[in-house]
Every structure is written in structure tokens, then in C-alpha cells.
TORBA-641569 format. One record per residue (C-alpha): residue number from 1; residue in three letters; x, y, z. Coordinates in nm, 3 decimals. Example, Ala and Ser with C-alpha at 12.3 -4.5 7.8 and 13.67 -1.06 7.14 Angstrom:
// residues 2
  resi  resn     east    north       up
     1   Ala    1.230   -0.450    0.780
     2   Ser    1.367   -0.106    0.714
// end
This chain:
// residues 442
  resi  resn     east    north       up
     1   Met   -7.261   -2.182    6.737
     2   Arg   -7.054   -2.525    6.693
     3   Thr   -6.733   -2.556    6.812
     4   Arg   -6.463   -2.601    6.527
     5   Arg   -6.292   -2.900    6.490
     6   Arg   -5.915   -2.953    6.503
     7   Thr   -5.908   -3.281    6.240
     8   Ala   -6.026   -3.271    5.895
     9   Pro   -6.314   -3.126    5.789
    10   Arg   -6.618   -3.381    5.691
    11   Ile   -6.728   -3.253    5.328
    12   Asn   -7.071   -3.236    5.204
    13   Ile   -7.149   -3.241    4.838
    14   Val   -7.506   -3.114    4.721
    15   Thr   -7.602   -3.182    4.400
    16   Leu   -7.897   -3.005    4.188
    17   Gly   -8.047   -3.038    3.842
    18   Cys   -7.979   -3.302    3.589
    19   Ser   -7.775   -3.637    3.577
    20   Lys   -7.497   -3.498    3.428
    21   Asn   -7.449   -3.236    3.735
    22   Arg   -7.436   -3.557    3.898
    23   Val   -7.154   -3.737    3.714
    24   Asp   -6.958   -3.441    3.763
    25   Ser   -7.004   -3.506    4.173
    26   Glu   -6.908   -3.843    4.189
    27   Asn   -6.607   -3.763    4.028
    28   Leu   -6.538   -3.442    4.317
    29   Leu   -6.654   -3.683    4.555
    30   Thr   -6.415   -4.002    4.381
    31   Gln   -6.146   -3.750    4.431
    32   Leu   -6.162   -3.641    4.789
    33   Gln   -6.263   -3.981    4.902
    34   Ala   -5.897   -4.107    4.717
    35   Ser   -5.706   -3.836    4.933
    36   Ala   -5.844   -3.973    5.250
    37   Leu   -6.135   -3.708    5.277
    38   Asp   -6.390   -3.763    5.498
    39   Ala   -6.677   -3.653    5.208
    40   Arg   -7.039   -3.785    5.189
    41   His   -7.255   -3.675    4.861
    42   Glu   -7.628   -3.511    5.026
    43   Ser   -7.564   -3.637    5.364
    44   Thr   -7.786   -3.572    5.693
    45   Glu   -7.509   -3.559    5.894
    46   Ala   -7.324   -3.203    5.967
    47   Ala   -7.030   -3.093    5.800
    48   Glu   -6.798   -2.827    5.794
    49   Val   -6.796   -2.806    5.398
    50   Val   -7.079   -2.774    5.179
    51   Val   -7.028   -2.782    4.816
    52   Val   -7.363   -2.699    4.599
    53   Asn   -7.346   -2.788    4.234
    54   Thr   -7.595   -2.557    4.087
    55   Cys   -7.788   -2.584    3.762
    56   Gly   -7.826   -2.331    3.534
    57   Phe   -8.052   -2.417    3.240
    58   Ile   -8.407   -2.253    3.321
    59   Asp   -8.555   -2.050    3.578
    60   Lys   -8.718   -2.283    3.818
    61   Ala   -8.346   -2.497    3.806
    62   Lys   -8.128   -2.146    3.878
    63   Gln   -8.388   -2.039    4.124
    64   Glu   -8.354   -2.360    4.305
    65   Ser   -7.956   -2.311    4.289
    66   Ile   -8.001   -1.965    4.424
    67   Asp   -8.208   -2.087    4.695
    68   Thr   -7.994   -2.364    4.802
    69   Ile   -7.674   -2.119    4.790
    70   Leu   -7.864   -1.895    5.024
    71   His   -7.980   -2.162    5.237
    72   Tyr   -7.630   -2.269    5.300
    73   Ala   -7.500   -1.871    5.324
    74   Ala   -7.753   -1.863    5.605
    75   Ala   -7.607   -2.163    5.786
    76   Lys   -7.287   -2.029    5.779
    77   Thr   -7.336   -1.685    5.919
    78   Ala   -7.509   -1.914    6.175
    79   Gly   -7.176   -2.079    6.228
    80   Asp   -7.265   -2.423    6.127
    81   Ile   -7.089   -2.460    5.832
    82   Glu   -6.715   -2.359    5.827
    83   Lys   -6.661   -2.266    5.443
    84   Leu   -6.874   -2.313    5.118
    85   Tyr   -6.810   -2.353    4.787
    86   Val   -6.995   -2.306    4.452
    87   Thr   -6.976   -2.520    4.151
    88   Gly   -7.162   -2.612    3.838
    89   Cys   -7.403   -2.480    3.575
    90   Leu   -7.505   -2.156    3.756
    91   Ser   -7.131   -2.060    3.877
    92   Glu   -7.018   -2.130    3.557
    93   Arg   -7.230   -1.869    3.380
    94   Tyr   -7.266   -1.604    3.638
    95   Arg   -6.978   -1.624    3.848
    96   Asp   -6.888   -1.197    3.869
    97   Glu   -7.271   -1.132    3.948
    98   Leu   -7.282   -1.443    4.242
    99   Thr   -6.984   -1.351    4.353
   100   Ala   -7.077   -0.953    4.450
   101   Glu   -7.382   -1.104    4.574
   102   Met   -7.326   -1.364    4.752
   103   Pro   -7.028   -1.247    4.960
   104   Glu   -7.030   -1.600    5.207
   105   Val   -6.973   -1.802    4.974
   106   Asp   -6.586   -1.894    5.002
   107   Ala   -6.524   -1.931    4.587
   108   Phe   -6.718   -2.045    4.274
   109   Phe   -6.570   -2.253    4.048
   110   Gly   -6.718   -2.359    3.652
   111   Thr   -6.808   -2.633    3.513
   112   Leu   -6.448   -2.744    3.374
   113   Glu   -6.264   -2.642    3.677
   114   Leu   -6.264   -2.994    3.902
   115   Pro   -5.894   -2.964    3.976
   116   Ala   -5.882   -2.644    4.122
   117   Leu   -6.222   -2.712    4.323
   118   Val   -6.062   -3.038    4.439
   119   Ala   -5.770   -2.851    4.515
   120   Arg   -5.874   -2.573    4.727
   121   Leu   -6.031   -2.845    4.938
   122   Gly   -5.750   -2.994    5.013
   123   Ala   -5.689   -3.290    4.802
   124   Asp   -5.444   -3.364    4.505
   125   Tyr   -5.616   -3.418    4.156
   126   Lys   -5.547   -3.788    4.081
   127   His   -5.572   -3.855    3.733
   128   His   -5.521   -4.195    3.703
   129   Leu   -5.902   -4.210    3.891
   130   Leu   -6.018   -4.087    3.563
   131   Gly   -6.281   -4.412    3.517
   132   Glu   -6.314   -4.497    3.892
   133   Arg   -6.615   -4.328    4.024
   134   Ile   -6.840   -4.382    4.282
   135   Pro   -7.176   -4.363    4.195
   136   Thr   -7.435   -4.205    4.458
   137   Thr   -7.731   -4.369    4.245
   138   Ala   -7.862   -4.704    4.365
   139   Arg   -7.544   -4.957    4.383
   140   His   -7.726   -5.152    4.051
   141   Tyr   -7.754   -4.843    3.820
   142   Ala   -7.489   -4.572    3.701
   143   Tyr   -7.494   -4.299    3.439
   144   Leu   -7.236   -4.267    3.205
   145   Lys   -7.111   -3.926    3.080
   146   Ile   -7.004   -3.999    2.711
   147   Ala   -6.964   -3.654    2.621
   148   Glu   -6.947   -3.334    2.750
   149   Gly   -7.097   -2.966    2.576
   150   Cys   -7.285   -2.933    2.261
   151   Asn   -7.261   -2.774    1.915
   152   Arg   -7.618   -2.757    1.873
   153   Pro   -7.730   -2.423    1.793
   154   Cys   -8.087   -2.463    1.925
   155   Gly   -8.227   -2.100    2.001
   156   Phe   -8.343   -2.200    2.352
   157   Cys   -8.067   -2.315    2.536
   158   Ala   -7.813   -2.210    2.686
   159   Ile   -7.618   -2.519    2.796
   160   Pro   -7.306   -2.427    2.491
   161   Leu   -7.275   -2.100    2.733
   162   Met   -7.250   -2.300    3.037
   163   Arg   -7.020   -2.653    2.939
   164   Gly   -6.905   -2.520    2.611
   165   Gly   -6.856   -2.757    2.249
   166   His   -6.921   -3.084    2.178
   167   Val   -6.607   -3.327    2.355
   168   Ser   -6.641   -3.653    2.331
   169   Arg   -6.460   -3.889    2.600
   170   Pro   -6.266   -4.222    2.351
   171   Ile   -6.459   -4.555    2.354
   172   Glu   -6.144   -4.695    2.521
   173   Ala   -6.212   -4.555    2.834
   174   Leu   -6.529   -4.526    2.832
   175   Val   -6.560   -4.902    2.773
   176   Asp   -6.289   -4.906    3.103
   177   Glu   -6.532   -4.686    3.281
   178   Ala   -6.817   -4.967    3.211
   179   His   -6.595   -5.277    3.357
   180   Trp   -6.486   -5.059    3.664
   181   Leu   -6.879   -4.952    3.752
   182   Val   -6.954   -5.332    3.737
   183   Ser   -6.708   -5.465    3.907
   184   Arg   -6.863   -5.262    4.168
   185   Gly   -7.202   -5.411    4.131
   186   Val   -7.343   -5.154    3.869
   187   Lys   -7.635   -5.395    3.642
   188   Glu   -7.767   -5.101    3.417
   189   Leu   -7.559   -4.791    3.198
   190   Leu   -7.737   -4.457    3.116
   191   Leu   -7.602   -4.322    2.869
   192   Ile   -7.574   -3.955    2.927
   193   Ala   -7.433   -3.618    2.694
   194   Gln   -7.591   -3.291    2.612
   195   Glu   -7.631   -3.454    2.283
   196   Leu   -7.605   -3.859    2.255
   197   Thr   -7.554   -3.867    1.866
   198   Phe   -7.273   -3.654    1.815
   199   Tyr   -7.089   -3.909    1.983
   200   Gly   -6.763   -3.923    1.791
   201   Gln   -6.774   -3.647    1.538
   202   Asp   -6.467   -3.437    1.747
   203   Leu   -6.252   -3.719    1.828
   204   Tyr   -6.276   -3.950    1.460
   205   Gly   -6.449   -3.713    1.215
   206   Arg   -6.742   -3.919    1.216
   207   Arg   -7.041   -4.063    1.438
   208   Arg   -6.962   -4.358    1.654
   209   Leu   -7.235   -4.377    1.906
   210   Ala   -7.287   -4.698    1.741
   211   Asp   -6.969   -4.833    1.798
   212   Leu   -6.973   -4.761    2.149
   213   Leu   -7.251   -4.969    2.136
   214   His   -7.120   -5.266    2.066
   215   Ala   -6.823   -5.242    2.259
   216   Leu   -7.008   -5.188    2.580
   217   Ala   -7.272   -5.456    2.532
   218   Glu   -6.956   -5.677    2.519
   219   Val   -6.902   -5.576    2.888
   220   Asp   -6.957   -5.886    3.068
   221   Gly   -7.240   -5.850    3.360
   222   Leu   -7.382   -5.543    3.195
   223   Arg   -7.736   -5.606    3.203
   224   Trp   -7.900   -5.287    3.038
   225   Ile   -7.765   -4.998    2.865
   226   Arg   -7.986   -4.732    2.803
   227   Leu   -7.960   -4.429    2.595
   228   His   -8.073   -4.094    2.696
   229   Tyr   -8.110   -3.718    2.505
   230   Ala   -8.027   -3.859    2.141
   231   Tyr   -8.111   -3.591    1.873
   232   Pro   -8.360   -3.650    1.630
   233   Ala   -8.206   -3.433    1.327
   234   Gly   -7.922   -3.649    1.128
   235   Phe   -7.970   -3.939    1.381
   236   Pro   -7.742   -4.234    1.296
   237   Leu   -7.976   -4.536    1.179
   238   Asp   -7.683   -4.743    1.271
   239   Val   -7.738   -4.716    1.582
   240   Ile   -8.102   -4.868    1.565
   241   Asp   -7.879   -5.163    1.422
   242   Ala   -7.672   -5.164    1.693
   243   Met   -7.992   -5.206    1.975
   244   Ala   -8.108   -5.435    1.758
   245   Ala   -7.792   -5.659    1.744
   246   His   -7.777   -5.660    2.155
   247   Pro   -8.037   -5.799    2.373
   248   Asn   -7.872   -5.602    2.710
   249   Ile   -7.922   -5.271    2.504
   250   Cys   -8.251   -5.165    2.614
   251   Arg   -8.543   -5.082    2.399
   252   Tyr   -8.566   -4.742    2.504
   253   Leu   -8.488   -4.421    2.326
   254   Asp   -8.542   -4.062    2.494
   255   Leu   -8.496   -3.851    2.212
   256   Pro   -8.670   -3.488    2.318
   257   Leu   -8.826   -3.366    2.007
   258   Gln   -8.940   -3.024    2.175
   259   His   -9.199   -2.967    1.937
   260   Ala   -9.400   -3.055    1.596
   261   Ala   -9.562   -2.696    1.433
   262   Asp   -9.261   -2.688    1.138
   263   Asn   -9.280   -2.281    1.217
   264   Val   -9.191   -2.365    1.605
   265   Leu   -8.896   -2.610    1.510
   266   Gln   -8.748   -2.377    1.253
   267   Arg   -8.748   -2.041    1.528
   268   Met   -8.615   -2.286    1.767
   269   Arg   -8.343   -2.372    1.478
   270   Arg   -8.383   -2.746    1.516
   271   Gly   -8.271   -2.854    1.168
   272   Ile   -8.572   -3.080    1.150
   273   Thr   -8.954   -3.062    1.051
   274   Arg   -9.265   -3.236    1.213
   275   Ala   -9.298   -3.475    0.860
   276   Lys   -8.905   -3.602    0.916
   277   Thr   -8.944   -3.674    1.350
   278   Glu   -9.254   -3.860    1.212
   279   Asp   -9.039   -4.084    0.946
   280   Leu   -8.786   -4.131    1.207
   281   Leu   -9.053   -4.237    1.484
   282   Ala   -9.194   -4.479    1.220
   283   Thr   -8.857   -4.615    1.155
   284   Leu   -8.783   -4.701    1.493
   285   Arg   -9.075   -4.864    1.540
   286   Ala   -9.051   -5.083    1.248
   287   Arg   -8.684   -5.197    1.321
   288   Leu   -8.725   -5.241    1.715
   289   Pro   -9.048   -5.327    1.768
   290   Gly   -9.201   -5.233    2.107
   291   Ile   -8.949   -4.987    2.181
   292   Ala   -9.030   -4.692    2.439
   293   Leu   -8.988   -4.373    2.306
   294   Arg   -8.951   -4.115    2.589
   295   Thr   -8.946   -3.741    2.455
   296   Thr   -8.953   -3.392    2.622
   297   Leu   -9.158   -3.081    2.512
   298   Leu   -9.140   -2.723    2.500
   299   Val   -9.421   -2.464    2.530
   300   Gly   -9.431   -2.110    2.517
   301   Tyr   -9.145   -2.038    2.283
   302   Pro   -9.214   -1.685    2.178
   303   Gly   -9.412   -1.679    1.888
   304   Glu   -9.588   -2.018    1.933
   305   Thr   -9.951   -1.955    1.856
   306   Glu  -10.277   -2.136    1.964
   307   Ala  -10.262   -2.303    1.611
   308   Asp   -9.878   -2.435    1.658
   309   His  -10.010   -2.541    2.039
   310   Gln  -10.323   -2.764    1.858
   311   Glu  -10.105   -2.894    1.585
   312   Leu   -9.849   -2.972    1.893
   313   Leu  -10.126   -3.186    2.086
   314   Ser  -10.219   -3.352    1.730
   315   Phe   -9.873   -3.479    1.704
   316   Ile   -9.878   -3.610    2.071
   317   Glu  -10.224   -3.781    1.971
   318   Arg  -10.079   -3.944    1.650
   319   Met   -9.714   -4.064    1.813
   320   Gln   -9.836   -4.211    2.114
   321   Phe   -9.525   -4.187    2.284
   322   Asp   -9.475   -4.435    2.588
   323   Arg   -9.308   -4.162    2.814
   324   Leu   -9.323   -3.783    2.806
   325   Gly   -9.206   -3.469    2.973
   326   Val   -9.298   -3.066    2.923
   327   Phe   -9.143   -2.746    3.039
   328   Thr   -9.276   -2.380    2.981
   329   Tyr   -9.003   -2.162    2.787
   330   Ser   -8.815   -1.905    3.028
   331   His   -8.632   -1.623    2.871
   332   Glu   -8.225   -1.720    2.852
   333   Glu   -8.007   -1.396    2.840
   334   Gly   -7.707   -1.535    2.560
   335   Thr   -7.933   -1.718    2.394
   336   His   -8.059   -1.705    2.040
   337   Ala   -8.409   -1.668    2.153
   338   Gly   -8.311   -1.418    2.422
   339   Lys   -8.140   -1.221    2.159
   340   Thr   -8.417   -1.233    1.872
   341   Tyr   -8.779   -1.261    1.993
   342   Pro   -9.004   -1.102    2.241
   343   Asp   -9.059   -1.346    2.499
   344   Asp   -9.424   -1.277    2.380
   345   Val   -9.642   -1.568    2.493
   346   Pro   -9.803   -1.492    2.841
   347   Glu   -9.654   -1.740    3.163
   348   Ala  -10.061   -1.865    3.213
   349   Thr  -10.050   -1.935    2.843
   350   Lys   -9.715   -2.122    2.870
   351   Gln   -9.884   -2.298    3.192
   352   Ala  -10.223   -2.350    3.059
   353   Arg  -10.091   -2.516    2.766
   354   Ala   -9.802   -2.729    2.949
   355   Glu  -10.118   -2.874    3.156
   356   Glu  -10.316   -2.940    2.824
   357   Val  -10.042   -3.181    2.692
   358   Met   -9.981   -3.352    3.025
   359   Ala  -10.353   -3.417    3.049
   360   Leu  -10.351   -3.573    2.714
   361   Gln  -10.084   -3.779    2.794
   362   His  -10.186   -3.871    3.125
   363   Asp  -10.473   -4.082    2.870
   364   Ile  -10.214   -4.208    2.630
   365   Ser   -9.959   -4.328    2.931
   366   Leu  -10.268   -4.490    3.102
   367   Ala  -10.365   -4.715    2.772
   368   His  -10.023   -4.782    2.682
   369   Asn  -10.005   -4.967    3.074
   370   Gln  -10.311   -5.112    3.080
   371   Arg  -10.193   -5.306    2.750
   372   Arg   -9.941   -5.447    2.967
   373   Ile  -10.171   -5.670    3.207
   374   Gly  -10.131   -5.986    3.177
   375   Gln   -9.766   -5.943    3.001
   376   Ile   -9.498   -6.139    3.258
   377   Leu   -9.194   -5.880    3.248
   378   Pro   -8.844   -5.880    3.347
   379   Val   -8.791   -5.619    3.674
   380   Val   -8.525   -5.523    3.860
   381   Ile   -8.561   -5.426    4.185
   382   Asp   -8.489   -5.082    4.336
   383   Arg   -8.610   -5.071    4.610
   384   Gln   -8.841   -5.193    4.947
   385   Glu   -9.143   -4.983    5.073
   386   Gly   -9.330   -5.138    5.378
   387   Arg   -9.452   -5.490    5.192
   388   Gln   -9.378   -5.403    4.839
   389   Trp   -9.105   -5.405    4.635
   390   Val   -9.038   -5.168    4.330
   391   Gly   -8.843   -5.159    4.059
   392   Arg   -8.866   -5.098    3.685
   393   Thr   -8.905   -5.250    3.364
   394   Glu   -8.664   -5.186    3.056
   395   Tyr   -8.930   -4.943    2.934
   396   Asp   -8.850   -4.719    3.244
   397   Ser   -8.542   -4.518    3.353
   398   Pro   -8.487   -4.429    3.706
   399   Glu   -8.632   -4.098    3.837
   400   Val   -8.794   -4.001    3.512
   401   Asp   -9.061   -4.269    3.398
   402   Gly   -9.314   -4.524    3.625
   403   Glu   -9.232   -4.785    3.848
   404   Val   -9.371   -5.144    3.914
   405   Tyr   -9.486   -5.228    4.245
   406   Val   -9.420   -5.580    4.295
   407   Thr   -9.563   -5.823    4.574
   408   Ser   -9.396   -6.171    4.668
   409   Pro   -9.411   -6.391    4.921
   410   Glu   -9.131   -6.435    4.999
   411   Pro   -8.828   -6.152    4.998
   412   Leu   -8.633   -6.031    4.700
   413   Thr   -8.273   -5.843    4.670
   414   Val   -8.229   -5.514    4.541
   415   Gly   -8.045   -5.509    4.217
   416   Ala   -8.134   -5.850    4.165
   417   Phe   -8.397   -5.903    3.823
   418   Tyr   -8.713   -6.077    3.875
   419   Pro   -8.991   -6.271    3.647
   420   Val   -9.329   -5.995    3.680
   421   Arg   -9.689   -6.032    3.599
   422   Ile   -9.894   -5.719    3.490
   423   Thr  -10.193   -5.723    3.710
   424   Gly  -10.285   -5.405    3.736
   425   Ala  -10.191   -5.021    3.521
   426   Glu  -10.212   -4.666    3.626
   427   Pro  -10.107   -4.384    3.398
   428   Tyr   -9.725   -4.408    3.540
   429   Asp   -9.671   -4.723    3.715
   430   Leu   -9.767   -5.102    3.695
   431   Ile   -9.870   -5.363    3.922
   432   Gly   -9.737   -5.696    3.942
   433   Glu   -9.670   -5.991    4.149
   434   Val   -9.369   -6.223    4.085
   435   Thr   -9.393   -6.531    3.944
   436   Gln   -9.064   -6.707    4.089
   437   Thr   -8.870   -6.570    4.405
   438   Thr   -8.543   -6.679    4.249
   439   Pro   -8.334   -6.392    3.988
   440   Leu   -8.321   -6.425    3.669
   441   Ala   -7.999   -6.528    3.549
   442   Gly   -7.718   -6.309    3.375
// end
């Protein structure tokens, strides 16, 4: 058992789930450090206080969150930590149940209770710090959360139950935060929200994602701006104009499409058809030549037939996505699907369908990468691994997409951009060599 310290305790923040949770943890970290508390993010050093920021999106994420809480609960029982707090989506949604089942946890906090959590940890919540955030990513890139919550009625999704309705942040505040992040060395911003394309509707009476992009693109020193989580139904076409107008907006778009069969899309309440989806993808590719399109799909939704699945496979083959991920459906209480449909697709069938999707995408991704061989592309260096350097092109987002394994006759600088000739291709990664060891200007 550890001897209790007389000084202020060290606080360790553990983040689970998506990049939006990471931003929440970064805001917490910033508040605590501003009050001169010894707060760390996912530190390997011993800490007296642990805060677990949980995810509650799907079954696997919920189980990971529960397992993590139980791990630290056992550590508290053993005397290895003194206090344990839980926040985030799982805590928001299941607070009463968790409180009853996990008495080792000192307190649970919801997704919008940052000031209360900060106070519980012994700090004063500082409103003037909004927009000043300590990134926990590599120094040269950071996430920019432009809105909270979601108004979409998707049948499978519990996010509105955990995060509430869509709330946009003002353009001016986001631009100020971008300036702050760039001043700390950030060169790439990844725009995130539960749903990007609805941005501004609540604040300004119309969607203003394009206006935000124009403003962010003018931030001096910002090399790349990347868009994640753009809803396809009613996609604002002025966003395409904004992407085309600025070279520092990556030719990259993450469009979680979920499915292609019309009857599945209707039951999912996605507000779009396969035909309209294909029209949107064709427009994006015509107006933004070379754009990398990433999507996420969901298999095993209630009522999904083998014919529906085969239609999804034919859609993937036809659309040739650059990047693709797949989830198996999990029944979530409180959602439209959870209340309306039986979970009637067997788990083995769900898994088999997911594997078929990824097997098909494996070959598509390999073909895409092979076409890169011989090209010289700007690559940002993320880290060093042995004698190689690992980076990304503008077509690759950190953590979810492929990487470029780079050889160089001289040391490279992490966070700098270099021209790299692609010499080899694997299904998800590229191999290349620098053509000059001086970083690209800009």
C-alpha cells in the first residue's frame, strides 16, 4: 500500500473512445494545470487521483470503459490510488446504475459537467481559458471540436441521449482557438463534431461550415485542415467551393454513410438514398479531383437481409472508397432501433458480413495505394521508428488511416513536411524515400 502524500496529489486522466472525448480531456487537463495542479494525460507514472473519461457508443466501447473503471477500482481497493472519478458518455447515460454497482468510484460526472469536475478536483474553473487547450496529440496536429451534440434521428445512435442536441461554437471562438493552437506548434487541424455539416444552423439560422473553413484557411501557419464526420444527407455544396478555394484544406472528407441499401437506410432514418449518395460522391470527385473519401459502414442492422448485404458490397465495389471502416450493429437501449426492431441478425452473421466488407476493401485500398507508386507527395513526419520515419500524406488522418514509412539519408524533423517519392505500396500503408532533406517551406 502506498504511503499517502502530504502535497497536492498527482492526477492522471485516462481517455477512452473517440477524438471528441480526447478534446474534452484536453480541456480538463488545461483547467487543472492552470490551477497549478500536477495533472497528466495517460501517464505511466503513479498518481493518487485517476479520472476515467468513458465512451458509451457501442457494446465494445462500453465494455472497455467498464473494464477500465473496474481496473482502477481494484487499484483503489488495493491502496494504489486514493480517488477515482468517472466522466464522459457512459457516465452521462448510466450514472445511476454505475453508482449502485461501483461504490469504489468517488463521483460520476456527465459530458457537460466539466466545471463541477474541475471543482471536485480542487481547481477553479477559468472561463478565460476557453480556446486555450493543451493538446495531447503529437505537437504538430490537434483536433478542433466545432460543435457538441447532434440533432439527427439515426435509428442506431445513442449520441443524442449522451451528448444532447447540436450546439455550434461561434466562428470567432474557433478561429481564436486555431490561432492559439498554431502558436503552440500545431500545423494540422482536424475538424470534428458529431455532425460537421449542421454547423452554424443553431447560432446563425443557416449552415455556415463553408464560412468557418474560409476563416480557418486564413490562419497563418496552418498547413492542413481536415474534415471528419460529415453527414451526407443535405450536404452543403458550398463546402466543396471552400475546399476548392484553399490549398491548405486537405482533399479529404470523412462521410459516414452507414449503408447503401435503400430499405436499410430508411429503417436507419438516414434521410438519403443510394442514388442520392452516389450523386454526392460523384459531385465531390468531379469538383475536387483526387479527393480521398473515407466512410464508415454498419452491418447487421435489424432487418438487414443477405440481399441488402450484397447490395452494400456492390456499392463498395462501385464507389472505390479510399478509406473504409466497418462496425457490427449493437442494440442500444433508448434508441429508435432498440425500441422498434428486434435484434434479428445473428452475431456470427454480423461478423461474417463485416469481414466480407473488409476483405473487399483490402483489395480496393491496395489498388489505390499501388497507383501512388512513383508519385512525389508532401508528407508530414509524425515519429521515428528505428531507422525509418513515419508520416502521412494529406489523404491520411492520424490514428484511423494509413501511414508512409520513409527512408532518409539524414535525420528528419518530426512535424515538418518533406517531399517523398512513393516506392512501394501495401494495402493500408505506403513506402517512400525523401527527395530532399530540407523541409518544405510554408
